[in-house]
Every structure is written in structure tokens, then in C-alpha cells.
N, CA, C and O of each residue as an XYZ file, in Angstrom:
476
protein
N       3.166    -33.039     -2.496
C       2.232    -32.907     -3.590
C       1.312    -34.125     -3.619
O       1.634    -35.171     -3.056
N       0.191    -33.982     -4.265
C      -0.751    -35.093     -4.391
C      -0.239    -36.065     -5.446
O       0.790    -35.841     -6.084
N      -0.997    -37.161     -5.610
C      -0.608    -38.172     -6.599
C      -0.816    -37.691     -8.029
O      -0.214    -38.230     -8.959
N      -1.661    -36.683     -8.212
C      -1.936    -36.162     -9.550
C      -0.763    -35.305    -10.021
O      -0.241    -34.487     -9.264
N      -0.355    -35.497    -11.269
C       0.702    -34.676    -11.840
C       0.162    -33.265    -12.029
O      -0.907    -33.087    -12.612
N       0.886    -32.261    -11.543
C       0.392    -30.891    -11.711
C       0.366    -30.485    -13.177
O       1.172    -30.951    -13.983
N      -0.572    -29.611    -13.503
C      -0.685    -29.082    -14.860
C      -1.178    -27.648    -14.767
O      -1.515    -27.170    -13.684
N      -1.220    -26.972    -15.888
C      -1.710    -25.600    -15.909
C      -3.172    -25.553    -15.471
O      -3.599    -24.597    -14.824
N      -3.935    -26.583    -15.824
C      -5.341    -26.652    -15.411
C      -5.503    -27.101    -13.963
O      -6.516    -26.803    -13.330
N      -4.519    -27.811    -13.443
C      -4.563    -28.330    -12.072
C      -3.224    -28.063    -11.379
O      -2.491    -29.001    -11.068
N      -2.902    -26.785    -11.134
C      -1.628    -26.471    -10.485
C      -1.633    -26.926     -9.027
O      -2.691    -27.081     -8.416
N      -0.451    -27.136     -8.488
C      -0.314    -27.545     -7.094
C       0.528    -26.523     -6.349
O       1.595    -26.114     -6.807
N       0.022    -26.120     -5.191
C       0.738    -25.198     -4.315
C       1.353    -26.019     -3.191
O       0.662    -26.780     -2.513
N       2.656    -25.857     -2.999
C       3.371    -26.588     -1.951
C       4.294    -25.628     -1.213
O       4.723    -24.611     -1.757
N       4.589    -25.972      0.033
C       5.584    -25.197      0.765
C       6.943    -25.699      0.327
O       7.234    -26.891      0.425
N       7.779    -24.787     -0.157
C       9.091    -25.151     -0.661
C      10.082    -25.399      0.455
O       9.750    -25.277      1.634
N      11.302    -25.747      0.079
C      12.342    -26.009      1.067
C      12.845    -24.721      1.706
O      13.375    -24.740      2.817
N      12.682    -23.618      1.015
C      13.015    -22.306      1.570
C      11.732    -21.737      2.161
O      10.657    -22.295      1.942
N      11.822    -20.640      2.903
C      10.582    -20.076      3.449
C       9.749    -19.420      2.342
O       9.710    -18.198      2.200
N       9.093    -20.276      1.573
C       8.253    -19.794      0.482
C       7.253    -20.885      0.100
O       7.425    -22.061      0.422
N       6.225    -20.459     -0.585
C       5.290    -21.381     -1.215
C       5.553    -21.328     -2.706
O       5.905    -20.284     -3.255
N       5.378    -22.476     -3.357
C       5.604    -22.582     -4.792
C       4.351    -23.118     -5.461
O       3.573    -23.856     -4.856
N       4.169    -22.737     -6.715
C       3.091    -23.313     -7.513
C       3.734    -24.063     -8.673
O       4.598    -23.538     -9.376
N       3.290    -25.305     -8.852
C       3.846    -26.172     -9.891
C       2.776    -26.481    -10.925
O       1.614    -26.707    -10.587
N       3.188    -26.489    -12.202
C       2.251    -26.762    -13.298
C       2.698    -27.939    -14.167
O       2.067    -28.244    -15.178
N       3.791    -28.599    -13.767
C       4.262    -29.787    -14.473
C       5.104    -30.610    -13.506
O       5.275    -30.231    -12.347
N       5.619    -31.714    -13.975
C       6.375    -32.628    -13.114
C       7.868    -32.323    -13.076
O       8.640    -33.119    -12.539
N       8.293    -31.190    -13.633
C       9.720    -30.870    -13.702
C      10.335    -30.576    -12.340
O      11.549    -30.690    -12.172
N       9.519    -30.202    -11.375
C      10.045    -29.801    -10.073
C      10.377    -28.327    -10.001
O      10.653    -27.805     -8.921
N      10.354    -27.648    -11.138
C      10.619    -26.212    -11.184
C       9.316    -25.452    -10.946
O       8.329    -25.692    -11.642
N       9.300    -24.548     -9.982
C       8.064    -23.801     -9.731
C       7.774    -22.781    -10.830
O       8.685    -22.164    -11.383
N       6.497    -22.618    -11.131
C       6.063    -21.585    -12.075
C       5.934    -20.243    -11.366
O       5.929    -19.193    -12.007
N       5.831    -20.283    -10.049
C       5.722    -19.062     -9.262
C       6.068    -19.330     -7.812
O       6.081    -20.474     -7.358
N       6.353    -18.235     -7.082
C       6.752    -18.344     -5.679
C       6.198    -17.154     -4.912
O       6.106    -16.049     -5.446
N       5.835    -17.381     -3.670
C       5.542    -16.287     -2.753
C       6.354    -16.555     -1.492
O       6.258    -17.626     -0.893
N       7.140    -15.586     -1.103
C       8.069    -15.726      0.010
C       7.413    -15.274      1.304
O       6.498    -14.450      1.296
N       7.891    -15.825      2.421
C       7.395    -15.378      3.717
C       8.513    -15.421      4.746
O       9.508    -16.128      4.585
N       8.324    -14.652      5.798
C       9.186    -14.669      6.969
C       8.290    -14.870      8.176
O       7.275    -14.188      8.318
N       8.652    -15.795      9.040
C       7.875    -16.004     10.255
C       8.319    -15.000     11.308
O       9.500    -14.669     11.422
N       7.339    -14.523     12.078
C       7.601    -13.490     13.075
C       6.700    -13.737     14.277
O       5.540    -14.121     14.122
N       7.229    -13.520     15.465
C       6.425    -13.584     16.685
C       6.250    -12.161     17.194
O       7.227    -11.486     17.520
N       5.014    -11.711     17.260
C       4.720    -10.365     17.758
C       5.005    -10.316     19.260
O       5.162    -11.353     19.905
N       5.069     -9.115     19.802
C       5.372     -8.922     21.222
C       4.393     -9.684     22.118
O       4.767    -10.140     23.198
N       3.151     -9.821     21.675
C       2.149    -10.537     22.476
C       2.153    -12.046     22.211
O       1.295    -12.768     22.719
N       3.113    -12.519     21.421
C       3.236    -13.943     21.138
C       2.484    -14.419     19.906
O       2.560    -15.594     19.549
N       1.761    -13.518     19.253
C       1.023    -13.889     18.049
C       1.997    -14.352     16.969
O       2.984    -13.678     16.676
N       1.709    -15.503     16.388
C       2.536    -16.024     15.293
C       2.052    -15.410     13.987
O       0.866    -15.457     13.663
N       2.992    -14.834     13.244
C       2.653    -14.156     11.995
C       3.546    -14.662     10.867
O       4.683    -15.081     11.085
N       3.001    -14.610      9.665
C       3.801    -14.816      8.459
C       3.724    -13.526      7.663
O       2.648    -13.057      7.295
N       4.892    -12.973      7.412
C       5.013    -11.735      6.644
C       5.304    -12.135      5.200
O       6.268    -12.851      4.929
N       4.469    -11.670      4.282
C       4.639    -11.981      2.857
C       5.169    -10.739      2.140
O       4.411     -9.799      1.900
N       6.490    -10.722      1.785
C       7.071     -9.541      1.158
C       7.087     -9.546     -0.371
O       7.205     -8.484     -0.982
N       6.968    -10.728     -1.006
C       7.178    -10.764     -2.457
C       6.511    -11.993     -3.069
O       6.555    -13.090     -2.513
N       5.896    -11.778     -4.223
C       5.295    -12.861     -5.009
C       5.724    -12.687     -6.456
O       5.771    -11.568     -6.967
N       6.037    -13.790     -7.111
C       6.426    -13.724     -8.527
C       5.925    -14.959     -9.265
O       5.858    -16.054     -8.705
N       5.580    -14.762    -10.517
C       5.206    -15.856    -11.415
C       6.034    -15.678    -12.681
O       6.170    -14.566    -13.192
N       6.586    -16.779    -13.185
C       7.382    -16.723    -14.411
C       6.564    -16.090    -15.527
O       5.370    -16.355    -15.670
N       7.222    -15.255    -16.308
C       6.547    -14.528    -17.386
C       5.803    -15.462    -18.343
O       4.726    -15.123    -18.834
N       6.372    -16.623    -18.602
C       5.726    -17.552    -19.538
C       4.375    -18.055    -19.033
O       3.580    -18.580    -19.813
N       4.109    -17.899    -17.735
C       2.839    -18.357    -17.170
C       1.916    -17.216    -16.766
O       0.867    -17.455    -16.168
N       2.288    -15.991    -17.082
C       1.436    -14.864    -16.696
C       0.105    -14.932    -17.441
O       0.028    -15.418    -18.569
N      -0.930    -14.437    -16.788
C      -2.249    -14.417    -17.402
C      -3.073    -15.679    -17.201
O      -4.169    -15.792    -17.749
N      -2.566    -16.630    -16.426
C      -3.281    -17.882    -16.192
C      -3.893    -17.961    -14.794
O      -4.448    -18.995    -14.422
N      -3.797    -16.891    -14.022
C      -4.365    -16.891    -12.672
C      -3.532    -17.628    -11.644
O      -4.015    -17.931    -10.552
N      -2.279    -17.922    -11.984
C      -1.446    -18.694    -11.062
C      -1.095    -17.916     -9.803
O      -1.028    -18.500     -8.722
N      -0.870    -16.611     -9.918
C      -0.535    -15.820     -8.729
C      -1.677    -15.873     -7.721
O      -1.441    -16.013     -6.521
N      -2.900    -15.763     -8.198
C      -4.061    -15.831     -7.311
C      -4.165    -17.204     -6.644
O      -4.398    -17.293     -5.439
N      -3.995    -18.263     -7.419
C      -4.048    -19.620     -6.871
C      -2.945    -19.824     -5.848
O      -3.169    -20.426     -4.798
N      -1.754    -19.323     -6.151
C      -0.608    -19.439     -5.255
C      -0.866    -18.719     -3.938
O      -0.658    -19.289     -2.867
N      -1.315    -17.479     -4.011
C      -1.551    -16.695     -2.793
C      -2.662    -17.328     -1.961
O      -2.537    -17.431     -0.741
N      -3.738    -17.750     -2.602
C      -4.827    -18.399     -1.853
C      -4.295    -19.633     -1.112
O      -4.578    -19.818      0.071
N      -3.536    -20.463     -1.802
C      -2.993    -21.666     -1.173
C      -2.057    -21.347     -0.023
O      -2.117    -21.986      1.027
N      -1.188    -20.357     -0.216
C      -0.237    -19.973      0.831
C      -0.956    -19.416      2.054
O      -0.623    -19.762      3.187
N      -1.940    -18.556      1.824
C      -2.675    -17.977      2.950
C      -3.510    -19.037      3.653
O      -3.543    -19.081      4.883
N      -4.183    -19.888      2.892
C      -4.999    -20.939      3.506
C      -4.156    -21.841      4.401
O      -4.555    -22.160      5.521
N      -2.998    -22.249      3.910
C      -2.148    -23.133      4.710
C      -1.604    -22.400      5.929
O      -1.555    -22.967      7.020
N      -1.198    -21.150      5.757
C      -0.674    -20.370      6.879
C      -1.729    -20.198      7.967
O      -1.444    -20.368      9.152
N      -2.943    -19.862      7.559
C      -4.042    -19.684      8.512
C      -4.347    -21.010      9.209
O      -4.556    -21.039     10.421
N      -4.374    -22.097      8.453
C      -4.647    -23.419      9.030
C      -3.590    -23.812     10.060
O      -3.880    -24.551     11.000
N      -2.361    -23.316      9.882
C      -1.274    -23.614     10.815
C      -1.248    -22.636     11.988
O      -0.365    -22.721     12.841
N      -2.206    -21.709     12.038
C      -2.319    -20.802     13.176
C      -1.596    -19.477     13.038
O      -1.406    -18.775     14.031
N      -1.191    -19.121     11.831
C      -0.497    -17.854     11.612
C      -1.478    -16.746     11.244
O      -2.498    -16.988     10.599
N      -1.151    -15.531     11.665
C      -1.802    -14.323     11.189
C      -1.000    -13.876      9.967
O       0.182    -14.201      9.849
N      -1.626    -13.144      9.071
C      -1.004    -12.733      7.815
C      -0.625    -11.260      7.882
O      -1.415    -10.424      8.320
N       0.590    -10.951      7.445
C       1.041     -9.568      7.279
C       1.417     -9.420      5.806
O       2.392    -10.010      5.340
N       0.639     -8.635      5.089
C       0.820     -8.491      3.639
C       1.648     -7.249      3.332
O       1.137     -6.130      3.358
N       2.919     -7.453      3.043
C       3.801     -6.369      2.601
C       3.825     -6.338      1.073
O       3.883     -5.267      0.470
N       3.781     -7.504      0.459
C       3.774     -7.626     -1.001
C       2.537     -6.937     -1.569
O       1.423     -7.223     -1.130
N       2.709     -6.038     -2.535
C       1.547     -5.358     -3.123
C       0.527     -6.323     -3.723
O      -0.676     -6.078     -3.643
N       0.995     -7.412     -4.317
C       0.044     -8.367     -4.902
C      -0.787     -9.032     -3.806
O      -2.009     -9.121     -3.923
N      -0.134     -9.498     -2.746
C      -0.854    -10.155     -1.651
C      -1.833     -9.175     -1.013
O      -2.975     -9.530     -0.718
N      -1.385     -7.952     -0.804
C      -2.252     -6.927     -0.213
C      -3.485     -6.691     -1.089
O      -4.605     -6.646     -0.581
N      -3.288     -6.542     -2.382
C      -4.400     -6.339     -3.308
C      -5.316     -7.548     -3.380
O      -6.534     -7.402     -3.485
N      -4.737     -8.741     -3.323
C      -5.525     -9.962     -3.367
C      -6.449    -10.030     -2.154
O      -7.623    -10.379     -2.281
N      -5.921     -9.697     -0.987
C      -6.732     -9.721      0.234
C      -7.855     -8.694      0.150
O      -8.967     -8.958      0.609
N      -7.582     -7.533     -0.425
C      -8.630     -6.522     -0.583
C      -9.773     -7.050     -1.452
O     -10.932     -6.699     -1.231
N      -9.452     -7.888     -2.433
C     -10.478     -8.466     -3.314
C     -11.178     -9.673     -2.685
O     -12.201    -10.130     -3.196
N     -10.642    -10.183     -1.598
C     -11.190    -11.359     -0.916
C     -11.378    -11.018      0.562
O     -10.597    -11.462      1.405
N     -12.407    -10.233      0.879
C     -12.582     -9.725      2.246
C     -12.745    -10.811      3.303
O     -12.576    -10.535      4.491
N     -13.068    -12.032      2.904
C     -13.196    -13.108      3.886
C     -11.863    -13.416      4.581
O     -11.846    -14.104      5.601
N     -10.756    -12.914      4.040
C      -9.441    -13.124      4.649
C      -9.066    -12.010      5.627
O      -8.118    -12.164      6.397
N      -9.788    -10.901      5.610
C      -9.441     -9.738      6.436
C      -9.296    -10.084      7.914
O      -8.426     -9.537      8.591
N     -10.129    -10.979      8.420
C     -10.089    -11.305      9.847
C      -8.786    -11.995     10.250
O      -8.505    -12.126     11.441
N      -7.993    -12.434      9.286
C      -6.734    -13.131      9.557
C      -5.509    -12.245      9.302
O      -4.375    -12.722      9.361
N      -5.735    -10.965      9.022
C      -4.659    -10.062      8.603
C      -4.326     -9.068      9.708
O      -5.217     -8.509     10.347
N      -3.027     -8.857      9.925
C      -2.541     -7.809     10.820
C      -1.897     -6.723      9.970
O      -1.266     -7.009      8.952
N      -2.061     -5.489     10.393
C      -1.474     -4.353      9.674
C       0.051     -4.422      9.734
O       0.630     -4.875     10.721
N       0.680     -3.968      8.666
C       2.139     -3.910      8.621
C       2.625     -2.823      9.570
O       2.131     -1.696      9.548
N       3.599     -3.176     10.402
C       4.190     -2.247     11.373
C       5.699     -2.209     11.155
O       6.246     -3.073     10.471
N       6.375     -1.215     11.731
C       7.834     -1.153     11.589
C       8.537     -2.443     12.012
O       9.545     -2.815     11.412
N       8.025     -3.128     13.029
C       8.658     -4.375     13.478
C       8.655     -5.439     12.373
O       9.559     -6.272     12.308
N       7.646     -5.409     11.515
C       7.591     -6.380     10.420
C       8.653     -6.071      9.368
O       9.307     -6.974      8.848
N       8.814     -4.799      9.065
C       9.840     -4.403      8.092
C      11.230     -4.701      8.637
O      12.123     -5.095      7.887
N      11.414     -4.512      9.946
C      12.700     -4.840     10.566
C      12.963     -6.344     10.493
O      14.096     -6.764     10.261
N      11.931     -7.147     10.688
C      12.090     -8.605     10.596
C      12.520     -9.007      9.184
O      13.319     -9.928      9.011
N      11.990     -8.316      8.183
C      12.377     -8.617      6.802
C      13.828     -8.235      6.539
O      14.528     -8.924      5.796
N      14.283     -7.144      7.142
C      15.676     -6.722      6.957
C      16.645     -7.721      7.576
O      17.766     -7.875      7.091
N      16.227     -8.402      8.639
C      17.100     -9.360      9.339
C      17.184    -10.708      8.632
O      18.089    -11.491      8.921
N      16.286    -10.992      7.734
C      16.270    -12.337      7.119
C      17.376    -12.545      6.138
O      17.485    -13.620      5.549
């Protein structure tokens, strides 16, 4: 995290210790929301991150945190060289509203669902 204490007005998105990204809105260390991912290597060697689920605590709903969280998670994943596979309905809908991300997205295939079952 940066030196600035996270707040609702200035949330921070970080990669958690588990395969997920978290959004923080205070210094408690407890995330206000999470988006999970599974790393997958396609048959052609393409590195992918499959996003199956996103959640934000009910007490923080309506503040745009899910959007901030997904943007941060996708931006970091893309910067690290991953293609995005959106299984989570929220992530899928978010990408539809932000077409500039389409070029980084791979369609969900049975192999992706199988990878999620193995995790």
C-alpha cells in the first residue's frame, strides 16, 4: 500500500496474500471488498487470470468500490502480462461498460471452468 492511509474517498487496491485483490478503506487491514482469481496457462502458453467472484461488504455498497476494485485488479493483471477471463458476472458486466479492456479479454472456455474446479 502507499504511504497514504486508505479511506472511502481514497481506497487502495492491493493484491492479497491469497489469490485475490482487496480494496481497503481504512487502516484496519480488513478489506472492504475482494475479487478472486485463478492463474491459468492456456495450451498455447498464454498466461491468464480467471476472475470467478467479486464481493464488497454490504456496509460499503453504493460507494463504487466494486468498480474501483475491478479496475485495479485488471490493470495490475494486464500490466503483469496476463489476459483476463471474466467468469464473475460483475467483472464481465464491468468490462462490457469499459470497452477499452476488451482487447485484453479471452472468452470463457470449458478449460477455464475446469481450472476453477481444481483450485
